[in-house]
N, C-alpha and C positions, 0 to 999 in steps of 0.2 A: 527305594532300591529293593532288592530281592527280599527273601524271607529272612530277616534279621533275627538272630537268636537273642532272646531276652536276657539282659544282664540281671543277675539276682540281686534282690534287695536284702533278702535274708539268706545268710549263708550257713551251711552245715557241712560236716565232714562226710564225704562220699567216697566210696571205694569202687574203682572202675578197672576192668580188666584191660590191660594193654595188649596190642597185637603180639602174637607169638613170634619169637625170633629162633631161627634154626640153630640147634646146638647151643653152645655158650657163647656165641658171637655177640659182640657189642658193635653196632654200627657207629662209626665216627666220621663226621663230615667236616672238612675244613672249608670255611666259607670266605672266599675272596682273599685278597692279599692282606696279611697281617691279622686275620681273624683267627680266634682260637678254635680247638676242637671241642666237640661235645658229643655225648651219647644221646642219639634219638630214642632208641628203645633198649630195654635190657632183657637178658635171658636168665633163667634160673639154673642153667647147666644141664637140665634134663629135657629141654624142649618145652617146658611148661611156661605159661605166661606169668609175669610177675604181677602181683597184686600191690597196687600203689595208692596211698591215701592222698586225696587233694586237700590242701590246707584251706580252712575257712578264713574269712577276714581279708585284710589287704594282701595284695600280691607281694611276694618276696622278689628281691632282685634276681634270684636264680630263675624264678618262674617267668618273669618278664623277659629275661635274656633267652631262655630256652624256647619260649613261644615265638619270639621274633626270629630266631635263627631257624627254627623249624619251618616257618612260612618262607623266609628268604631262600633257604636252601632248596625247598621244592620249587619255588619260582625260578631260581637260577638254573636248576636242572631240567626245566621244562615240564615238570609234573604239575600242570595247572590245577587238576582236580584236587590233588593233595594240598597244594598251596591254598586253594580256595576254601578247602575244608579246615584249614587252620585259622579261618577268620570267623567273625560272628555273622557274616552274610555271604554264604558260599555262592549264591546265584549271581549277585552283583559283582563279587570279586572274580569269579570265574569268567564272566563276560569281559571284564576290564583287562584281565591278565592275558586272555586269549587275544584281544585286540592289540596288546602291546607288541606281539610279534607279527600278527596278521595285518593290522592296519598301520601301525607305527613303524613296522619293518625293522625293529631293533633285534639284532643278532648278537649272540655270545655275551649276553648281559652277565656281569659279575657284581657282587654286592660286598661292601666292606662295612662291617657294623661299627658304630661309634660307641661312646660311653653312654649308657642309659642314664636318664634323669628322671627318677621316679618310674612311672609307667610308660614314659616316652623314650623311644629308641631311635636315634638318628642313624642313617646309613647313606653311603655313597654309591652311586650307580655309574658303571662304566660299560659301554658296549659300542656296537657299530650299527649305523643306519645304512641300509642297502636299498637302492631303488634302480631298477633297470640298468645295472652295471656301474652305477655311481655309488661309492661307499665313502662314509665319513664317520669318524669317531664322535661319540656323544658322551658327555658326563655331567652329572648334576648331583645335588644332595637332596635327600628327602627324609621323611621320618614316619614312624608308625606309633600307635598307642596300643597297649595290651590291656585287656579288661578281663574280669572273671565272669564266665558264662553261668547260666542258671544251674548247670550240672557241676559247677565248681572248676571247670577247666579254664586255664588261661588261653585266650584267643586274641587275635589281632582285631582291633575295632576297625571295621572296614570303612574306608572313605576313599574317594577317587584320588585325593591328594597323596595317598600312599604311592601311587604309581608315579606321579609327578606333582610337585608342590603347586604348580599353576592350574591344576585340574580341579574343577568343582563337580559335584555329583551331576551327572547328565552330560558333561563335556566329553569330547573324544580326542584321542591323540592319534594324529594321522600323518603319514608321509606320502606325498604325491605332488603333482603339479599344483602350484599355488592357485587358489581360487581367485585371488585378487593380486594383480601385479604389484610390485613394490613401488614406493614413492620416495623421493628425496624431498624432505620438507626444508623450505628456505625461510630465513628470517626476513625482516623488512628491508635489510641491506643486501639481500641476495645471497648471503653465506649459508652453508648447510647447517642444519640443526640436527644433532644426534643425541641419543640417549646416554652415550658415553660421556659426552661433554656436559650435557644437561640432564641429570638423572631423573628430574621430575617429569620430563617430557615423554617418558616411555609409553604411558597409557595414551597420551595425546597423539604420538606418532602412530601408534596402532590404530587409533580411531580415524586418523587422516587417511591411512591406507585403505581402511575398510570403506570409507565414504567416497574417496576420490581415486582409488587405485585403478578402476576400470576406465576412468575418463581422463586420466592425467598423461596418457601417451606411453605407458610402459608395457612391457611383456612379462608374463609370469615365468618364474623359475620353479625348481623343485625344492621342497622344504619339509621339515618335520614341524607341525604346528598343533596348537590347541584349537579345535573347533568347538565353539560354544553351544551349549544346549539351551533348552527353553528357559530354565531358571536364570542362567547367566545372562542371556539376552534380555530378560526382563529387568535385570540389574544393569543393563546397558554396558556389559563388558564385551569388548571386541575380541575377535579371534586373535591368537598371538603366535608369531613365528618363534620357534625355539632353536632351529638349526637350518641353515641354508646349505643344501647339498650342491645345488648349482644356482648361480645368480641369474635372476631375471634382469631385464633392462628396466630401471626405474623411471617413472614419470616424475614430474616436479610439481609441488604444490607450494605456492608462496603464502606465508602467514604474515600476520601483523606483529609478531614478536620482535622485541628489540634484544639482540644478543647481549648488549651491555647490561640492560636491566634484568634480563633472564639470568645472567651470570651472578648478578648481585642478589637476586631473589634466591638462587640455589644456595649461595653462601650463607644467607641469613637463616634459612630454614634448617640447614645442615647442623647448625649449633643448637637446635631446639627440638624437643620431643613433640610429636603430634601437632606440628605447626603447618598452617596453610595460608597462602597469600595470593592476591591478584592485583595487578596494576593496570589501569585503563587510561585512555585519553578522552576526557569528557567531550571534546568538541566533535569527535567522530564516533566514539564507541569502540575504537580499536583496543584490543587486548595486547598489552605490551609485555606482560610477564605473568607467569603462573608457576607456582612451586608448592611442593608438599614435602614434609619430612619423611612420610611413608609413601612408597612408590607403588603400592599394589592397587590403590583406589584413589581417584582424583577427587579428594574432598573439596578442593578449591572450586571445582566446576560442578560436581555432582553430590556433594554433601548435603544433608538435610538436618540442620541443627537449630535449636532455639537460639536466636541472635541476642537475647538479653537486651540491655538498655540501648544498644545501637538502634533498636527499633523505635526509640523515642524521637528520632529524626522524622520518621513518617508520622508518628502520632502528634508530634508538635505541629506539623503542617496542617493536620486535621483540626486540632484544637484552635489554632490561630484562624483558620478559614471560618470556623463556626462561631468565632467570637468568644470562645471559652477560655482563651489565654491570649496574652500579648506580651512581647519581650519585656517592656518596661512597666507592666502593670503588676500590682500586688497579686500574689497567688499562694494559696495554702500549701504548706509542706509539713503536716503533722507527723508525729512518730508512728501513728497507726491509722489505718482506714479499713473499715469492714465493708464488704460488698458481696452479695450472693452467697453468704454463709462463710466466706473466707476472711481471715484477718491478715491484711497485708501490712508490711513494715519496711523501713529503710535500712540500709546497711548500717550496722552498729546502732540502730534505733535512733538515729539523729533526727532533728527537726530544724526547720528554718522559720523563725518567727518574724512576721512582718517583712518577708522577703519577696522579691519579684520572680517572675517566671524564668527570667534569664539565670537567676541564682539557683533556682531548683533544676534547671536543665544542666547547668555546668557542674553541679554537685551530684547529678543523677538521682534526684529525689523520686523514689517510686510513688509515694502517696500523692505527689503533685498531679500525677497522671491517673492513678486509680480513682482519685476523688472526683474525676470528671465522668467516670463510667455511668453513673445514673442519668446523665444528660445526653447520652449517646444512644443511637440505634444499634442493634446487634450487628448490622452489616456496614456500618460507617467506615470502620478501619479497612475492611476488605475492599470496599469501593475506592478508597483513597490510594491503597497500595496498587490496585489494578489501573485506575484511571490516570493517575499522576506519575507513578514510578514504574509502570509497566510490569508489575510482578504478579505472580500467581495465576497466570492465564494459560500456562503450558504452550506458549507459542514462539518462544525464542528459538532462533536458528543460528547458532554461533559458528557452525562449521564442524563441530564434534558434539557428542552427547553432553547435555547439561541439565541441571535442575533449575527451574525458573522461580523458585520460592513458593511458599504457600502461606496464605493468610485466610484461613477458613472463617466462615460466619459462626460465631459462637455466642453464647448467652450467659447471663449471670456471672459467677466468679471466673470462669475461663475466658469470657470476653474481656473482663477487667485485666486479667493477667496478660492477655495478648497485647494490651497497650504498652506493656513494658518488655515485650519480646519473649514472653513465656507462654503458657497455655499451648495452643496448637500451632503457633507461628513457627515456621521453619525456613531457614536461609542457609546460604554458604557465602564464602568470601567474594565470589563473583557477583552475587546479588547485592551484597552490601557495598561493594566498591561502586556498583551502578547507582546506588542510592546517593552516595557522595557526589558521583559524577553529575547526577540530575540536579542536585542543589548547586553545584559549581556553575553548570552551563545554563540552567533554568529550563532545560528540555530533556526528556528522557530519550536517549539514543541507545537502542539495543546493542549491547557488547557483541563483538564478533572477532573470531580468530582467523577466519578466511574471508576475504572480500566477497560480498554477494555477487559481484560481477563474474566470479569464476563459474558459478552454476545457476545464475539467475534466480536465486532464492529470494524470498521476500522477508525482510526483517520486521520484527514486531515494532509497533508504535503505540504510544499512549494516546488516550482520547482527549486529554486536556493538559494544560500547564497550570502552574500556580500563578496567582495574581502577582504583580510586581511588589506590592506591599508585603504579602505573605512571604515571598521569596526573600525580600530584604531582611525581614525579621528572622527567618530560618538561618540565613547566612550569618547574621549577627550572633544568634545563639551558638552556632558551631565555632565561630571565630572567638567568642568569649571563652568557650570551653577549652579551645586550643591554647589560649593565652593565660587563662587564670583558673580553669576548672580541672577536672580529673585527668584531662589529656595534656595539661601544661608541661609536665616534666618530659614526656616523650616528644612533644612538639617544640620544645625550646629552640628558638632561633630559626624556626621554619616559617611560622606564620600560617596563613590559610585557615582551614576549619576542621574540626574533629569531634568525634563522640566516642566514648568508651562504653563497654558492656561487660557484664559478667552474668552468664546464664547457668542457673542451677540445674543440675541433672540428677535424677534419682540414682542412688547407688554410688555417686562420686563424692569423694571427700572434698575435692576442690572444684569450683565452677569452671566452665569454659571461658576463657578471656577473649574478648572481642575488641576490635578497634577499626574505625572507618574514618577516613580523612581525605582532604584534598589540598593541593597547593598549585596555583597556576593551572596549567592544562594537564594536570595529573590527578588521578583519584585512585585510592587503594584501600584494601580492606584485608584484615587477616584474623585468624582465630588460632589460639593455642589451647587444645582440649586438655582439660584437667590441669590447666596452668595457674588459675587464680584470677585476680582482678585484671581486666583488659588493659588498663593504663600501664601496668607493670610488666605484662607478658607479651600481648599482641601489639601494644603501642610502640615499643622500640623497633619491632620488626617492620611495621608499616612506615614509621618515621625514617628508618634507614633507607628505604627504597624511594621515598619522596625526596630525600637529600640526593640520592644517587641519580635521580632523574633530573636534577638541576633545578 
């Protein structure tokens, strides 16, 4: 962004001359409905400027409130240069505030200041959007943060989100003819899917419009929207409609989503923090439900998180194929195992003496897998994930943006860590639901939200399948875990197969809890970030949807 004023690391008391005020007048501005009055500048009574000391150290509440109101008052009155000058990045702020009226066509904006929380000040925006004779009121909440500049002055920390919370730096707020006609998304039963009824689908519906809007048969209307900049597009964020001034004629896009399962998924994530889940049909790859507790980013499709011990499904298939493990064969599970300079251990430092590989898998013994690292090539796990499970090749085409997983080639300790879903391995619930679906059906079928027949796109395919014997053993491992292992409590009365996971993340007190499972022609996976052990957090979430699916 522009030339941002550096925030001081060391603060000292400075004395700055304020602009002169004529006579003894004190300018008082009332900011929006319900906001209090305050003095912008003071006078000494003889026309001389007041000398005022800036305080060192943390900002006081008075400084935060005054700085926020100075900025908002200037913005409200159309004094863009003055408002921009009340921020730590006048160039970027000036451009964005100018565009607020010029490009977004917002008129008569008024701001109501809320109660500050530390250095953060919330405020409400009300105005009117006007375009070629069409007018419509607009209102939303935003917030700003006040910082102390290098010269001691309290200034607004400039971010594009100050103008609107959906804006990221580099995005634009624009009113005009919609670049892409609207679409009506339909579920597999033909009923309309809306963000109001299914809150998790907001980002999905935006992405469907961006991809299919121009070909779905609709016509564009007039709207206030966020146009994404380069950084947002790199993060695969779609343009977002904020207000429709005049409706276009929507086209229709049919999805594979099941309204019944989608409603169940919404209910389950709503009662949890930072939870995400996906349900698939293994026989076809159709996505039946996708839901996230947080609605700003689709973690379920686009997240990139270490999957923890759910990765052991893929690793087990590799070890069985190479003859390094067998379901009913004795397998080591010591308390510790060192490799590549790292010392690995099991949860609570348990060990299984004289146990089978099935026992190690069901109890999620880390060292049972780490101990095989010396016998593997650095790229073995990468090839297994790509060739059998279709992961990590960046070639999925599900109908909206998605992350297809990553299993990079690593060496030494990071390679060993990748065997238990740590190291550089990254997945999301869509990827891990697909892993269970591949085990259930025996064949990787790329998940999809919109049928490839709609736009003749080519779905990804795996280059090979597991042998019948390997597949039989892998299913037995997951079935035993669902009945007697770490997944047994969540999967009680369901049957099928499952695997739990807990992924350690630097800086988190609790690990991310993972769970992937299948039952009949359903497969699902979920994650609860910072939730704890997967069997206790993501397990009930996934199990509830398998039950709901019948």
